KOLGU-210460 format. One record per residue (C-alpha): residue in one letter; x, y, z; residue number from 1. Coordinates in nm, 2 decimals. Layout:
A, X, Y, Z, NUM
...
***
This chain:
M, 1.13, 2.83, -1.09, 1
R, 1.33, 2.69, -1.37, 2
P, 1.42, 2.32, -1.40, 3
I, 1.71, 2.21, -1.20, 4
R, 1.96, 1.93, -1.24, 5
P, 2.21, 1.75, -1.03, 6
L, 2.55, 1.89, -1.06, 7
F, 2.73, 1.57, -1.17, 8
T, 2.87, 1.47, -1.50, 9
A, 2.87, 1.11, -1.63, 10
R, 3.09, 0.99, -1.91, 11
S, 2.82, 0.75, -2.01, 12
G, 2.57, 1.03, -2.05, 13
R, 2.31, 0.83, -1.86, 14
S, 2.07, 0.98, -1.61, 15
A, 2.24, 1.03, -1.28, 16
R, 2.17, 0.88, -0.95, 17
T, 2.33, 1.09, -0.69, 18
R, 2.65, 1.08, -0.87, 19
T, 2.96, 1.28, -0.82, 20
S, 3.19, 1.33, -1.10, 21
P, 3.33, 1.64, -1.25, 22
V, 3.17, 1.86, -0.99, 23
A, 3.01, 1.61, -0.77, 24
A, 2.74, 1.79, -0.59, 25
A, 2.37, 1.78, -0.65, 26
V, 2.17, 2.08, -0.76, 27
A, 1.83, 1.99, -0.65, 28
L, 1.48, 2.06, -0.53, 29
G, 1.22, 2.32, -0.50, 30
A, 0.85, 2.31, -0.56, 31
A, 0.77, 2.12, -0.87, 32
L, 1.13, 2.15, -0.99, 33
V, 1.31, 1.92, -1.22, 34
L, 1.64, 1.91, -1.04, 35
T, 1.98, 1.76, -1.08, 36
A, 2.29, 1.72, -0.87, 37
T, 2.59, 1.94, -0.92, 38
A, 2.83, 1.65, -0.93, 39
C, 2.97, 1.50, -1.24, 40
G, 2.93, 1.14, -1.31, 41
P, 3.06, 0.81, -1.43, 42
S, 3.22, 0.67, -1.73, 43
E, 3.23, 0.33, -1.89, 44
D, 3.61, 0.32, -1.89, 45
N, 3.67, -0.01, -1.72, 46
A, 3.76, 0.19, -1.42, 47
G, 4.10, 0.29, -1.54, 48
G, 4.21, -0.01, -1.73, 49
D, 4.45, -0.28, -1.60, 50
S, 4.49, -0.26, -1.23, 51
S, 4.66, -0.60, -1.19, 52
S, 4.98, -0.43, -1.09, 53
A, 4.82, -0.19, -0.84, 54
Q, 4.88, -0.22, -0.47, 55
P, 4.61, -0.14, -0.22, 56
G, 4.70, 0.00, 0.11, 57
D, 4.62, 0.20, 0.41, 58
S, 4.82, 0.49, 0.28, 59
E, 5.02, 0.61, 0.56, 60
G, 5.30, 0.64, 0.31, 61
G, 5.50, 0.37, 0.49, 62
G, 5.53, 0.02, 0.37, 63
S, 5.78, -0.26, 0.32, 64
G, 6.09, -0.25, 0.11, 65
D, 5.89, -0.33, -0.20, 66
D, 5.69, -0.01, -0.14, 67
K, 5.36, -0.19, -0.10, 68
I, 5.13, -0.01, 0.14, 69
Q, 4.99, -0.24, 0.40, 70
I, 4.62, -0.27, 0.47, 71
P, 4.53, -0.23, 0.84, 72
A, 4.39, -0.54, 1.01, 73
D, 4.06, -0.37, 1.10, 74
L, 4.00, -0.27, 0.73, 75
Q, 4.08, -0.63, 0.62, 76
D, 3.83, -0.76, 0.88, 77
R, 3.56, -0.52, 0.76, 78
L, 3.61, -0.63, 0.40, 79
K, 3.60, -1.00, 0.50, 80
E, 3.27, -0.94, 0.70, 81
H, 3.12, -0.84, 0.37, 82
G, 3.27, -1.12, 0.17, 83
I, 3.52, -0.90, 0.00, 84
D, 3.86, -1.05, -0.09, 85
L, 4.12, -0.78, -0.09, 86
D, 4.33, -0.92, -0.37, 87
K, 4.03, -0.97, -0.59, 88
W, 3.91, -0.62, -0.50, 89
K, 4.23, -0.45, -0.61, 90
N, 4.23, -0.65, -0.93, 91
G, 3.88, -0.53, -1.03, 92
A, 3.63, -0.69, -0.80, 93
W, 3.54, -0.34, -0.68, 94
K, 3.36, -0.29, -1.01, 95
N, 3.08, -0.53, -0.89, 96
W, 2.79, -0.31, -0.80, 97
D, 2.54, -0.58, -0.72, 98
K, 2.29, -0.45, -0.46, 99
D, 2.41, -0.71, -0.20, 100
D, 2.77, -0.60, -0.25, 101
W, 2.72, -0.23, -0.24, 102
L, 2.81, -0.13, 0.12, 103
R, 2.55, 0.11, 0.24, 104
E, 2.54, 0.16, 0.62, 105
A, 2.71, 0.45, 0.80, 106
G, 2.98, 0.22, 0.94, 107
D, 3.05, 0.03, 0.63, 108
F, 3.28, 0.27, 0.46, 109
V, 3.59, 0.10, 0.31, 110
N, 3.83, 0.24, 0.06, 111
P, 4.15, 0.04, 0.02, 112
I, 4.42, 0.22, -0.18, 113
I, 4.48, 0.09, -0.53, 114
E, 4.81, 0.26, -0.62, 115
D, 4.82, 0.45, -0.95, 116
L, 4.45, 0.38, -1.03, 117
W, 4.39, 0.75, -1.07, 118
D, 4.64, 0.84, -1.34, 119
P, 4.62, 1.18, -1.52, 120
D, 4.42, 1.04, -1.81, 121
R, 4.16, 0.88, -1.59, 122
M, 4.13, 1.20, -1.39, 123
R, 4.08, 1.40, -1.70, 124
D, 3.83, 1.16, -1.86, 125
A, 3.62, 1.14, -1.54, 126
D, 3.47, 1.48, -1.65, 127
K, 3.32, 1.38, -1.98, 128
N, 2.95, 1.39, -2.07, 129
P, 2.71, 1.57, -1.83, 130
D, 2.41, 1.38, -1.69, 131
R, 2.07, 1.43, -1.83, 132
S, 1.81, 1.61, -1.62, 133
V, 1.60, 1.40, -1.39, 134
D, 1.23, 1.38, -1.31, 135
D, 1.07, 1.55, -1.02, 136
N, 0.92, 1.25, -0.85, 137
D, 1.13, 1.29, -0.53, 138
I, 1.11, 1.67, -0.50, 139
S, 0.97, 1.83, -0.19, 140
G, 0.73, 2.12, -0.18, 141
D, 0.88, 2.47, -0.18, 142
Q, 0.77, 2.57, 0.17, 143
G, 0.90, 2.79, 0.44, 144
V, 1.12, 3.09, 0.38, 145
T, 1.24, 3.12, 0.02, 146
D, 1.38, 3.45, -0.12, 147
P, 1.34, 3.56, -0.49, 148
T, 1.55, 3.36, -0.73, 149
P, 1.89, 3.53, -0.75, 150
K, 2.02, 3.68, -1.07, 151
P, 2.29, 3.46, -1.24, 152
V, 2.65, 3.54, -1.14, 153
E, 2.90, 3.45, -1.41, 154
A, 3.16, 3.21, -1.27, 155
A, 3.50, 3.37, -1.27, 156
A, 3.81, 3.17, -1.35, 157
V, 4.06, 3.15, -1.06, 158
Q, 4.39, 3.29, -1.17, 159
A, 4.66, 3.02, -1.20, 160
P, 4.85, 2.90, -1.01, 161
Y, 4.54, 2.81, -0.80, 162
H, 4.74, 2.72, -0.49, 163
G, 4.83, 3.09, -0.43, 164
R, 4.46, 3.19, -0.42, 165
A, 4.27, 2.89, -0.31, 166
A, 4.51, 2.65, -0.15, 167
E, 4.24, 2.46, 0.04, 168
S, 4.04, 2.38, -0.28, 169
G, 4.07, 2.06, -0.48, 170
K, 3.90, 1.79, -0.68, 171
L, 3.74, 1.47, -0.56, 172
F, 3.74, 1.16, -0.78, 173
F, 3.55, 0.84, -0.72, 174
D, 3.38, 0.55, -0.89, 175
G, 3.01, 0.46, -0.91, 176
P, 2.80, 0.19, -1.08, 177
E, 2.82, 0.37, -1.42, 178
G, 3.19, 0.47, -1.41, 179
S, 3.42, 0.75, -1.29, 180
M, 3.28, 1.07, -1.13, 181
V, 3.40, 1.39, -0.99, 182
C, 3.32, 1.65, -0.73, 183
S, 3.50, 1.94, -0.56, 184
A, 3.62, 1.95, -0.20, 185
T, 3.80, 2.17, 0.06, 186
V, 4.07, 2.11, 0.32, 187
V, 3.94, 2.20, 0.67, 188
K, 4.10, 2.22, 1.01, 189
D, 4.10, 1.93, 1.25, 190
P, 4.04, 2.03, 1.62, 191
A, 4.23, 1.72, 1.73, 192
H, 4.54, 1.81, 1.52, 193
P, 4.59, 2.18, 1.50, 194
G, 4.80, 2.27, 1.20, 195
K, 4.81, 1.91, 1.09, 196
S, 4.47, 1.83, 0.95, 197
N, 4.39, 1.54, 0.72, 198
M, 4.02, 1.63, 0.69, 199
V, 3.83, 1.73, 0.37, 200
W, 3.48, 1.87, 0.34, 201
T, 3.25, 1.79, 0.05, 202
A, 2.89, 1.71, -0.03, 203
G, 2.71, 1.40, 0.10, 204
H, 2.61, 1.30, -0.25, 205
C, 2.98, 1.30, -0.35, 206
V, 3.05, 1.01, -0.11, 207
H, 2.72, 0.82, -0.08, 208
A, 2.44, 0.76, -0.33, 209
G, 2.16, 0.82, -0.08, 210
A, 1.84, 0.63, -0.03, 211
K, 1.88, 0.38, -0.31, 212
G, 2.25, 0.32, -0.30, 213
G, 2.56, 0.30, -0.09, 214
W, 2.92, 0.43, -0.05, 215
Y, 3.11, 0.52, -0.37, 216
R, 3.45, 0.36, -0.42, 217
N, 3.81, 0.46, -0.49, 218
M, 3.76, 0.81, -0.34, 219
V, 4.06, 1.04, -0.38, 220
F, 4.12, 1.41, -0.31, 221
V, 4.36, 1.60, -0.53, 222
P, 4.44, 1.95, -0.39, 223
S, 4.51, 2.22, -0.64, 224
Y, 4.42, 1.99, -0.93, 225
N, 4.58, 2.12, -1.25, 226
N, 4.74, 2.40, -1.05, 227
S, 4.88, 2.57, -1.37, 228
G, 4.54, 2.60, -1.53, 229
K, 4.62, 2.40, -1.84, 230
S, 4.36, 2.31, -2.10, 231
A, 4.22, 1.96, -2.14, 232
E, 4.43, 1.92, -2.45, 233
E, 4.75, 2.04, -2.28, 234
L, 4.69, 1.79, -1.99, 235
R, 4.70, 1.50, -2.23, 236
N, 5.07, 1.48, -2.20, 237
A, 5.11, 1.63, -1.86, 238
P, 5.29, 1.42, -1.59, 239
K, 5.11, 1.33, -1.27, 240
E, 5.32, 1.57, -1.07, 241
E, 5.18, 1.86, -1.27, 242
V, 4.82, 1.74, -1.26, 243
A, 4.84, 1.65, -0.89, 244
P, 5.12, 1.88, -0.76, 245
Y, 5.04, 1.81, -0.39, 246
G, 4.97, 1.44, -0.43, 247
V, 4.68, 1.21, -0.44, 248
W, 4.51, 1.15, -0.10, 249
W, 4.28, 0.85, -0.05, 250
G, 3.99, 0.86, 0.19, 251
D, 4.04, 0.62, 0.48, 252
W, 3.71, 0.73, 0.64, 253
A, 3.41, 0.93, 0.54, 254
Q, 3.08, 1.03, 0.72, 255
T, 2.77, 1.19, 0.59, 256
S, 2.44, 1.26, 0.76, 257
D, 2.18, 0.99, 0.84, 258
Q, 1.93, 1.22, 0.66, 259
W, 2.13, 1.20, 0.34, 260
I, 2.18, 0.82, 0.36, 261
E, 1.81, 0.77, 0.43, 262
Q, 1.65, 1.03, 0.21, 263
G, 1.90, 1.16, -0.05, 264
G, 1.81, 1.12, -0.41, 265
P, 1.92, 1.19, -0.77, 266
T, 1.80, 1.55, -0.74, 267
G, 1.89, 1.59, -0.38, 268
G, 1.55, 1.47, -0.25, 269
K, 1.45, 1.54, 0.11, 270
G, 1.82, 1.49, 0.21, 271
A, 1.94, 1.80, 0.03, 272
P, 1.94, 2.03, 0.34, 273
Y, 2.18, 1.77, 0.50, 274
D, 2.39, 1.71, 0.19, 275
F, 2.74, 1.74, 0.35, 276
A, 3.02, 1.50, 0.43, 277
V, 3.36, 1.49, 0.60, 278
M, 3.64, 1.27, 0.48, 279
H, 3.97, 1.18, 0.65, 280
V, 4.25, 1.12, 0.40, 281
K, 4.60, 0.97, 0.38, 282
P, 4.86, 1.01, 0.10, 283
E, 4.88, 0.74, -0.17, 284
K, 5.25, 0.73, -0.17, 285
G, 5.37, 0.91, 0.14, 286
S, 5.41, 1.28, 0.21, 287
E, 5.74, 1.27, 0.41, 288
G, 5.54, 1.25, 0.73, 289
K, 5.35, 1.57, 0.66, 290
S, 4.97, 1.60, 0.69, 291
L, 4.75, 1.73, 0.42, 292
E, 4.73, 2.07, 0.58, 293
E, 5.11, 2.09, 0.61, 294
T, 5.15, 1.97, 0.25, 295
V, 4.92, 2.24, 0.10, 296
G, 5.00, 2.50, 0.36, 297
S, 4.64, 2.58, 0.46, 298
A, 4.31, 2.46, 0.59, 299
L, 3.98, 2.65, 0.65, 300
P, 3.80, 2.66, 0.99, 301
V, 3.43, 2.55, 0.97, 302
D, 3.17, 2.78, 1.11, 303
F, 2.86, 2.60, 1.24, 304
N, 2.70, 2.92, 1.37, 305
A, 2.72, 3.15, 1.07, 306
P, 2.51, 3.47, 1.09, 307
A, 2.15, 3.49, 0.96, 308
V, 2.13, 3.53, 0.59, 309
P, 2.04, 3.90, 0.59, 310
E, 2.36, 3.97, 0.79, 311
I, 2.60, 3.80, 0.54, 312
K, 2.73, 4.04, 0.29, 313
T, 2.88, 3.79, 0.05, 314
M, 2.96, 3.42, 0.01, 315
T, 3.22, 3.28, -0.23, 316
A, 3.16, 2.93, -0.39, 317
T, 3.46, 2.76, -0.54, 318
G, 3.47, 2.44, -0.75, 319
Y, 3.57, 2.26, -1.07, 320
P, 3.25, 2.28, -1.29, 321
A, 3.25, 2.00, -1.56, 322
A, 2.92, 2.01, -1.74, 323
P, 2.91, 2.24, -2.05, 324
P, 3.02, 2.51, -2.11, 325
F, 3.29, 2.39, -1.86, 326
D, 3.51, 2.09, -1.89, 327
G, 3.61, 2.02, -1.53, 328
Q, 3.98, 2.10, -1.57, 329
K, 3.99, 2.45, -1.43, 330
L, 3.89, 2.62, -1.10, 331
F, 3.61, 2.88, -1.08, 332
Q, 3.44, 3.09, -0.82, 333
C, 3.12, 3.29, -0.77, 334
A, 3.07, 3.56, -0.51, 335
D, 2.72, 3.68, -0.42, 336
K, 2.51, 3.79, -0.13, 337
P, 2.31, 3.47, -0.03, 338
G, 1.94, 3.43, -0.01, 339
R, 1.73, 3.15, 0.13, 340
L, 1.58, 2.84, -0.02, 341
S, 1.33, 2.62, 0.17, 342
L, 1.26, 2.27, 0.02, 343
N, 1.05, 2.14, 0.31, 344
K, 0.93, 2.35, 0.60, 345
P, 1.04, 2.12, 0.88, 346
D, 1.40, 2.11, 0.74, 347
P, 1.67, 2.37, 0.76, 348
T, 1.65, 2.64, 0.50, 349
M, 1.94, 2.63, 0.25, 350
Y, 2.16, 2.91, 0.14, 351
R, 2.13, 3.01, -0.23, 352
V, 2.35, 3.23, -0.45, 353
G, 2.36, 3.33, -0.81, 354
C, 2.62, 3.12, -1.00, 355
T, 2.67, 2.97, -1.34, 356
M, 2.89, 2.68, -1.23, 357
T, 2.76, 2.34, -1.34, 358
G, 2.80, 1.98, -1.23, 359
G, 3.13, 1.89, -1.09, 360
S, 3.13, 2.20, -0.87, 361
S, 2.93, 1.99, -0.61, 362
G, 3.09, 1.96, -0.28, 363
G, 3.30, 2.28, -0.33, 364
G, 3.33, 2.50, -0.03, 365
W, 3.14, 2.82, 0.04, 366
V, 3.34, 3.07, 0.23, 367
A, 3.22, 3.37, 0.43, 368
Q, 3.34, 3.58, 0.71, 369
G, 3.34, 3.37, 1.03, 370
Q, 3.26, 3.46, 1.39, 371
D, 3.62, 3.59, 1.43, 372
G, 3.60, 3.80, 1.12, 373
K, 3.83, 3.57, 0.93, 374
P, 3.73, 3.35, 0.63, 375
A, 3.55, 3.02, 0.72, 376
L, 3.37, 2.74, 0.54, 377
V, 3.00, 2.79, 0.60, 378
S, 2.85, 2.55, 0.34, 379
N, 2.91, 2.35, 0.02, 380
T, 2.76, 2.33, -0.32, 381
S, 2.47, 2.08, -0.32, 382
I, 2.20, 2.16, -0.58, 383
G, 2.12, 2.39, -0.87, 384
P, 1.90, 2.43, -1.18, 385
V, 1.96, 2.26, -1.51, 386
T, 2.01, 2.60, -1.67, 387
A, 2.29, 2.68, -1.43, 388
G, 2.18, 3.01, -1.29, 389
W, 2.21, 2.95, -0.92, 390
L, 2.35, 2.71, -0.66, 391
A, 2.22, 2.61, -0.32, 392
G, 2.40, 2.47, -0.02, 393
P, 2.31, 2.33, 0.32, 394
R, 2.33, 2.54, 0.64, 395
L, 2.57, 2.38, 0.87, 396
G, 2.42, 2.31, 1.21, 397
K, 2.43, 2.05, 1.49, 398
E, 2.42, 1.75, 1.25, 399
A, 2.71, 1.88, 1.04, 400
K, 2.90, 1.97, 1.36, 401
G, 2.84, 1.62, 1.50, 402
I, 2.98, 1.45, 1.19, 403
Y, 3.29, 1.69, 1.18, 404
G, 3.35, 1.61, 1.55, 405
A, 3.31, 1.24, 1.51, 406
V, 3.57, 1.22, 1.22, 407
S, 3.81, 1.43, 1.42, 408
K, 3.77, 1.22, 1.73, 409
K, 3.81, 0.89, 1.54, 410
F, 4.16, 0.99, 1.44, 411
A, 4.25, 1.19, 1.75, 412
D, 4.51, 0.94, 1.88, 413
Q, 4.68, 0.89, 1.54, 414
***
């Protein structure tokens, strides 16, 4: 098998941890493979410059007469428990990535809103400089059922405007120790709020660094990013309303698998078959009382009982690839009949499709025909080879269903 690399892109160009920038997803594993994640990684941009005027908040879109979004008491309490001062945090203290300050445990997720932190320039620049490939010191043996390596499928540009063809798709931005990063993500249905979902599906490595790190920070989801399909140069003067036509949505809760938190690594590691995450979001500046699903007009159901691989005719992977030859500004898709990839015999076998998308596509949704014959999300981009010929994604089973249900239940009464 060919060398593989995580699908992230880092502006600094350093080796990635489990980063998630312009594509945020990790392309990993396989016997004796040099893998990388499919996410795109960090930048050394001082996290977006001066944030002294930014206001954090809980993001319900409400707020006092001065438009400051208020932080819920429970969030303030969680921050205080970890010695985090909210005012200092919003003014730049979040850039402190000391090991003792990097929140890691499943229940430690905090993501206070810093209004206008993610402006169009910072979003665009998060895609620069792909990560280097990583060593294979955490790669599992290629055991179990693995089908022949698929032939590369050229990623096809989605015709703009993107919203008319992939309304559920968008881009995920976040910050890690080395700077700004990107991934891709998908709006999914919420069982507790039919037709009014605020839930987003992505890769675990797009929200949490895995075994040797913690939760990433300043996570936002931008549905139909660059909806008109402009070039990076054209976006230099584009207003925020054009870059983010359906708003900027901050994660107010995220969950990934215990397996990813405990075993995930720069190349996916043993956590790759469990590299999925669900995030609940709220609008940065209000959405006239509308949910994310109502705002974009669509959300995909999630199928946790997809047919066996031989029975699936085709899967379509969607994302914003950012590593060369892509630049992270445009939406692409690959459609292929899936095969199987086993990284470790005891763990679930992953789906694998031919696809030339690179880092930054990580976390993007994989869609196939669901149990009812309608399109459903059945996986997400996780790992792939450095040479960008195929992608692999986790099979969604009881662990994924449990996380999905837990996030829905947490906000069921809101």
